[in-house]
Every structure is written in C-alpha cells, then in structure tokens.
N, C-alpha and C positions, 0 to 999 in steps of 0.2 A: 664142169660148172665153174663160172667166173667168180673170183673172190672179190668181195666188196670191202673197200677201206674207207675209214673216216678221213675227214680233211686233215686232221693232225697226223694220222698215220701216213697219208700221202706226202705230207710235207717232210716227215722224217725220212721216208724212203728217198725223196729227192735229194735231201741233204747228204745222205749216205752215198748216193750215186755221184754227186759232185765231188765229195771227199775222195772217193775211189778213183775217179778220173784224174783228179789233181795229183794223187799219189802216183798214179801210173805215169803221168807226164814227167813228174820229178824223177822217177826211176829211170825213165828213158833218157832224160837229160844226163843223169849221173853215169849211165852206161856209155853214152857218147863221150862224155868227158874222160872216162877211164880208158875207153878205146883210143881216143886221141892221144892220151898220155903214153899208152903202150907203144903206139906207132911213132910217137914223136922221136925224132933223131936230131938232137941239137948240134951234132957235128956237121950235119948237112945244112946249111943256110938257116940258122935259127930264126932270123927275122922273118923270112917268108913263111916258115912253118908256124910261127906264133900268130902272124896276121891271119893266116888261113883258119887256124883254130879259133881266133877271136870272132872272125866273120861267121863261122859255122855256128858257134855257140850263140851269138847275137841273133842269128836267124831262127834258131830253135826257140830261144826265149821269146821272140816276137810272136812266133806261131802259138806257143803256149799261152801268152798273154791274150791273144785274140780269142782263143778257145775259151779261156776263163771269162772274158768279157761277154762272149756269146752265152755261156752258161748263166752268168749273172742276169742277163736280159731275160732269158727263159724263166729263171727263177722269179724275177719281178712280175712277169706276165702271169705265172702260175699263182703267185700271191694275190694279184689283182682279180683274177677270174675265179679263184677257188679251185682250180683244177690241179692236176699232178699225176704222178704214177708213171709207170713204164712197163716194158716187157709185154708178155702175153696177157697179164692180168691187169694192167693199168690202162688209163685213157689215152687218147691220141695226144702226142706231143706237138709243140708249135716250133717252127723253124725260126732261125735268127732273123730272117727277113720279115717273116710274119709278125714277130715280136716288135720289130722296129716300126712296121706299118701300124700295128695296133697302138703303140705308144704315140706315134705321130698323130693318129686319129684322135686319141684321147686329148692330146695337146690342142688340136684344132677345135674339138668340142668345147674345151675349157675356154679357148679364145672366143669362140662364137657365143658361149654363155655370157662371158664378160661384156661382149658387144651388145648382146640382147638386153642385159641389165642396164647398160648405159642408155640404149634407145628407150627402154621402158621408163627410166628416170626422166629423160627429156620429154617423153609424151605426157608423163604425170605433171611436169612443170607447165607444159603448154595447156593441159586441162585446167590446172589451177588458175592460170592467167585468163583462160576463157570464162571460167566461173566468175572471177572477179569482174571482168568486163560486162558479163551478162547481168550481174547484180547491180552494177552502176547504171546500166541502161534501164533496168526495171525501176530503180529509184528515180531516175530522171523522168521516166514516163509517168510515174505516180505523182511527181511534183507538177508536171504539166497538166495532168488530169485534175488535180486539186485546184490549180489556178483557173482552168477552164470552167470548172463547176462554180467557182466563186464569181467569175464574170457572168455566167448565165443567171445566177441568183440576182446579181446587180441589175441585169437587163430586165428580169421579171419585175423587180421592184420599180424600175423606171416606167415600165409599161403600166403597172398598177397606178402609179402616180399620175401618168398621162390620162388614164381613164377617169380618175377622180376629177382632174382639171376639166376634162371635156364635159363631165356631168355638171360641174359648176357653171361652165359657159352656157350649156343648154338651159339651165335654170335661170340664169341671168337674162338670156335672150327672151325667155317666156315672160319674165317679169317686165322687161322693157316693152314687150309687145302689149302687155296688159296696160301698163302705164300710158303708152302711146294712144291706146284706144280710149282711155279715160280722158286724156287731154283733148283728143279729137272730139269726144262727146261734149266737153265743156266749151270748146270753140264753136261747135254747132249751136249750142244753146245761146251763147253770147251773140252769135250772128243773128239768131232769131229775135232775141230781145232787142238788139241794136236796130234791126229792121223795123220792129214794132215801134220802138221809141222814135225812130226817124219818121215813120209813117204818121205817128200821132202828133209830133211836133210840127211837121211840115203841113199837115192837113188841119192843124189846130184842134186835134182830138181832145177827148175828155182827159183832163189831168189826173182824175181819180183812177181811171183805168191804167194810166201810165204808172202811177204810184203802186197800184196793186201788182202790176207786172214786175216792177222793180223789186218790190218786197218779195214777191214769189221767186224772183231770180236770186235775191240775196239768200233766201231760205234754201233754195236748191243748192246754191254754192256752199252754204254752211253745212247742209246735209252731206254734200259731196266730200267736203273736208273731213267731216266726222267719219264717213264711210272709208275714206282713204286712210284714216288713222287705224281702222280696224281691218284693213286688207291683210291677206296672208303674206307672211314674210318667209323667204327661202332660208332655211336654217340647216346647217350640217351638224349632225349629232354623231359622235364617235361610238364605236362598238361598246356594248355593255353599259351605256349611259341611259338615263331615264328622264323623260320630259314630264314636268308637272305644271298645273296651273299655279300662277304665282300666289294669289290671295285666296283665302278660304271661301269668300263669297263670289269669286270669279270662276267662270267656266272657260274652257279652251277648246277650239276647233282646230284640227290639223288634218293634213293629207299626206300619206306616205307616197313620195315620188320615186325613190330608188331604194334598193336594199330590202331588208326585211326587219320587222318589228313585231312585238307581242304586247298584249294588254297586261297591265299590272294592277291588281286590286286585292285588298285584304278581304273583301266580301266575295267569297268564291262559291257561293251557293246559288244554284240556278233558281230563277223565279223571284229573287229578292230585288231585282232592278237596281242593284248596287254595283254594277260593272261599268263598262264604257259603252257608249251608244254608237253603232254604225248607222249614221244618218242616211247612207246611200241605199241600204237594203232593209233598214228597220230592225236589225238584229242587236241583241245584247251580247257584249264581249266580256268574258270573265278572265280571271288570272291565267296567263299562259296562252290564251287564244291568239291566233296569228291574224295580223291586220292584212286587209286586202289593198293592193296598190290602187291609188287614185280614189279611194273612198273617203268621204267626210266622216271623221271620228270625233265624237264629243266627249271631253273629260268634264263631267258635271261640276265638280268642285275642286278647289285647290287647297293650299296650305298643308295641314297635317292629315288630310283626308286619306292619302296613300294611294290614290288612283292615278295612273299615268301610263305612258307608252315607253317601252324599253327596246332599244335597237339591238338586234341579234345578228346582223350581218357583220363579218369581220372587217370589211372595208368601210363600215359606218353606213349612214343613210342620210338622204336629204328629205326634210319634212317642210311642207308649206304650213306655217303656224299662224293662226289668227287670234290675237289676244296676248296678254302678258304671261310670260312663262319663265320657268327656271329649269336648268339642266343639272342633274346630279350624276356624276360619273361613277363607274364601278358600283352601281346599285346592286345590292344582293337580291337574288331571285326570291 
C-alpha cells in the first residue's frame, strides 16, 4: 500500500535528499583530494603534478556545480507545481530538461499575457475613441434635425399666410365684380335717360315728362348712392374676436365667407326670439350655435345688447358686413 504525504512532508523529504546528495558530492571531492595528495610526488616534476591536480579538481567542482544547479531547477519546479517526493512511495520526478522547458513555457506565457494586456488596453482606447466619435455624430444629427424642424415650421407659417392673402384677393375680386356690375347698371340707366332726353328735346316733347324723368333719375341715383353706402363690406376678423352692431338702435347683417363662427347671445333660452336670425333659412340662433357659410345673419340690436358673432377658426375669418359695426378682440365665451 502506497504511503501518502502532505505537501509540507514532500518538501522536507526533497530538502533532505538534496542535502544528502550535496554531502555525498563533497565527500567524493574530499576523497579525490586526499587520493591526489597521497599519490603526489613533488620530487618528480611538481609543476606538472600540480597542474594536473588543479585541472582535475576544477573539473570535479564544475560537475558538482552543474548537478547542484540541476537540483535547484527541479526544486523550483516542485515548488511551482506542488509536487515532490521520490523512491517507490513518491510521485514521478521531472528531469532537468523538462524543468527548463517548463520554466521557458511559463516565461512565454507571462510574455503572451503581457502582450494580451497591452492589446486589450489598445482596444479599449480605440473603443473609447469610437464612443466619443459616435456621440459627436449623434449630437450633430440632433442639431440638423432641430434646424430642419424649424425650417419646416417656418414654411408652414408661410403657406398659411399665403392662403390668407389668397382669400383676401378672392374677396376683393368679388367686391370689384359687384362694384363693376353696379357701375354698369348706372351707365345703362344714364344711357336710357340720355336717350329719352335727346328724343324729347329733338322732337320737341313735353318738358313736363322730361322733368319727371330727370327727377326720377335723380331719385334713382340718390337711392343708389344710399344703397351703396349700405353695401356689404369685406372685413377680416381675427380668432376669438366678436362683431357687434355699433349703436343700440342699429341692426347689423353679415355673411360668413371663410372660416367658422358662432352666435353670441346672453338670452340663451329657446323660444324667446332673443338670439340671432338666420335670414337664409328662417332659423333662430342662440349662444354657441354655429353659423352656416354664405347665410345672411341678422344681429337685431347693438350697443350693450350683448348679441354678436364670434370667430372660432384659428386662422380668423372673412365676413361680409352691412352696417356700422365694432370688433371686440379676445371676447370671453
């Protein structure tokens, strides 16, 4: 049965073996020296005998030194690997060449480990540089995105302004067309009267008829001027502003051309006939009711009556207003 030793006991056995072998070598060396001294004959060529003895002793010392170095290497390997022991009861021993190869392998591993650490540090530095560059690129992209979003908002605002301008142009064109029609009607009436006057004067007609026609023409002209003073006016009303009739005894007629608007009235009880009148379909509009585009809406009274029309579209609205009016902005609901 094999005997088992602890690591400390193995190390002690190895130290004893090394000490024994060292003592054995020293004994052998001493024997050689004594043997040489006995055989030494100084009467026979002492210089040659001394040189031979010195060479012999040097050779033996070199051999012992090599063996001691070999034992040191084996001992170092045993200490590194935790092995040891000898004889029939110990573990397998390692040769001097094996110890040298193992030490060389350990040195190579240490060198490789140092190189791996150096490469790892270089890779970490490259990774940090890449992270920094990526962060800068993300920041630049965010800045470009914010700038592009600002430009898009500006373009949207410009488009909205262009739409408002186009709506104004359309309203102005409609007004001009109406005015042109009225001027054309006046011209036609004038031509008719002129024809009649010419006919009466050239033919020596009744002057009384002529005066009546002239008076009628003057009245028609005066009536036309009065009507023109009461024609609808195109008015832009901003968001959340309210249109009222100017004086307490005045009414106001308006038409919603663009956008959206709602009735405003403090008399919000159905059947009281105290709202706004939709003259186009004969309905009564109460507080908050939505106006219909192109319908004639009557505000019965003005002043402090409280009834009016409030614009609810964010872009404002265009109203065709007939009569004297006032606009109150940011009117509370």
